[in-house]
C-alpha positions in Angstrom: -115.3 -146.1 50.7 -115.3 -145.8 46.9 -112.5 -146.1 44.4 -112.0 -143.6 41.5 -114.4 -145.6 39.3 -117.1 -145.4 41.9 -116.9 -149.0 42.9 -116.4 -150.4 46.4 -112.9 -150.1 47.7 -111.4 -153.6 48.3 -109.4 -153.7 51.4 -106.1 -155.5 50.8 -105.1 -157.9 53.5 -101.3 -158.3 53.0 -99.5 -160.8 55.2 -101.6 -162.6 57.7 -98.6 -163.9 59.7 -97.6 -161.2 62.3 -100.8 -159.3 61.6 -103.3 -158.5 64.4 -105.9 -161.3 64.7 -108.8 -158.8 64.9 -107.7 -157.1 61.7 -107.3 -160.4 59.7 -110.8 -161.5 60.8 -112.2 -158.1 59.9 -110.7 -158.1 56.4 -111.4 -161.7 55.7 -114.9 -161.3 57.1 -114.5 -164.6 59.0 -114.8 -165.5 62.7 -111.2 -166.9 62.6 -108.4 -166.4 60.0 -108.7 -168.6 56.9 -105.2 -170.0 57.5 -106.2 -171.3 60.9 -109.4 -172.9 59.8 -107.6 -174.5 56.8 -105.0 -175.9 59.2 -107.6 -177.3 61.6 -109.6 -178.9 58.8 -106.5 -180.4 57.2 -105.2 -181.8 60.6 -108.6 -183.2 61.5 -108.9 -184.9 58.1 -105.4 -186.2 57.8 -103.4 -186.1 61.0 -105.4 -186.9 64.2 -103.6 -190.3 64.4 -100.2 -188.7 63.8 -97.8 -189.4 66.7 -96.1 -186.2 68.0 -98.4 -184.0 65.9 -96.9 -180.8 67.5 -93.8 -182.3 69.0 -92.1 -183.5 65.8 -91.1 -180.6 63.5 -92.1 -180.5 59.9 -89.9 -179.6 57.0 -89.0 -175.9 57.5 -88.9 -175.2 53.8 -92.5 -176.5 53.5 -93.6 -174.4 56.5 -92.0 -171.3 54.9 -93.7 -172.1 51.5 -97.1 -172.5 53.2 -96.6 -169.3 55.2 -95.7 -167.4 52.0 -98.9 -168.8 50.3 -101.1 -167.4 53.1 -99.2 -164.2 53.0 -100.0 -163.9 49.3 -96.4 -164.4 48.2 -96.5 -168.0 46.8 -99.1 -169.9 44.7 -96.9 -173.0 44.2 -98.2 -174.9 47.2 -101.7 -175.5 48.5 -102.3 -176.8 52.0 -104.8 -179.4 50.8 -102.0 -181.0 48.6 -99.3 -180.9 51.3 -97.9 -184.3 52.2 -96.0 -183.1 55.3 -98.5 -183.2 58.1 -96.0 -182.1 60.7 -95.3 -179.0 58.6 -99.0 -178.1 58.6 -99.0 -178.5 62.4 -95.8 -176.4 62.5 -97.6 -173.7 60.5 -100.2 -173.4 63.2 -97.5 -173.0 65.9 -95.8 -170.4 63.8 -99.0 -168.5 63.2 -99.8 -168.4 67.0 -96.2 -167.5 67.8 -96.2 -164.5 65.4 -99.4 -163.0 66.7 -98.5 -159.4 67.8 -100.9 -159.8 70.7 -101.0 -163.5 71.9 -104.2 -165.5 71.9 -104.9 -164.8 75.6 -103.7 -161.2 75.1 -101.0 -159.3 77.0 -103.8 -157.4 78.8 -105.1 -160.5 80.5 -102.0 -162.6 80.8 -101.2 -162.0 84.4 -104.8 -162.4 85.4 -105.0 -165.8 83.6 -101.9 -166.9 85.5 -103.2 -165.7 88.9 -106.6 -167.4 88.4 -105.1 -170.7 87.3 -102.9 -170.7 90.5 -105.9 -170.5 92.8 -106.6 -173.9 94.4 -110.4 -173.5 94.4 -111.7 -175.3 91.3 -115.0 -173.4 91.2 -113.2 -170.1 91.5 -110.9 -171.0 88.6 -113.8 -172.1 86.4 -115.9 -169.0 87.1 -113.1 -166.6 86.5 -111.6 -168.4 83.5 -115.0 -168.2 81.9 -115.2 -164.4 82.7 -111.7 -163.9 81.3 -112.4 -165.8 78.1 -115.7 -163.9 77.6 -113.7 -160.6 78.0 -111.3 -161.5 75.2 -111.7 -159.7 71.9 -114.1 -161.8 69.8 -111.6 -163.0 67.3 -109.3 -164.2 70.1 -112.2 -165.9 71.8 -113.3 -167.5 68.5 -109.8 -168.8 67.7 -109.3 -170.1 71.3 -112.6 -171.9 71.1 -111.7 -173.5 67.8 -108.2 -174.4 69.0 -109.5 -176.1 72.2 -112.2 -178.0 70.2 -109.4 -179.3 67.9 -107.1 -180.2 70.9 -110.0 -182.1 72.4 -110.2 -184.2 69.2 -106.4 -184.8 69.3 -106.6 -185.8 73.0 -109.5 -188.2 72.3 -107.5 -189.8 69.5 -104.4 -190.1 71.7 -106.4 -191.9 74.4 -107.4 -194.5 71.8 -103.6 -195.1 71.3 -102.9 -195.3 75.0 -105.7 -197.9 75.7 -104.7 -200.0 72.7 
């Protein structure tokens, strides 16, 4: 669409927390929301060795300030300068918690549970693959990125266990 001056209409994003994942990706023109990629990059660079990365809570004021930054309400803090690594991990948990439709979606939730309860490994793998491929693309992209990140966290924690 065009604005009154004949230029392209710029779609305003507004808050990303609590917004539909598909809408955020569409407006940002990214495969996953910028906030989530920024978090993954930060944690991969600065926090893989951090004990209790998701278990230990970060400073709630810092989490709120980071959230406000990504929602366009605060320019005082930038994730790359944040010293509280647990707060950045907490921001990811908050983002996922506030999704109106969860990452695995309400639509497929019961099916994911039923498939996972099946004792046949091949059945589970085949049907989990089908379910993941049936997710909306932005959900699938974020799930893929999240799992790739968690594999890195797990690989790092195994180093600690063996040491």
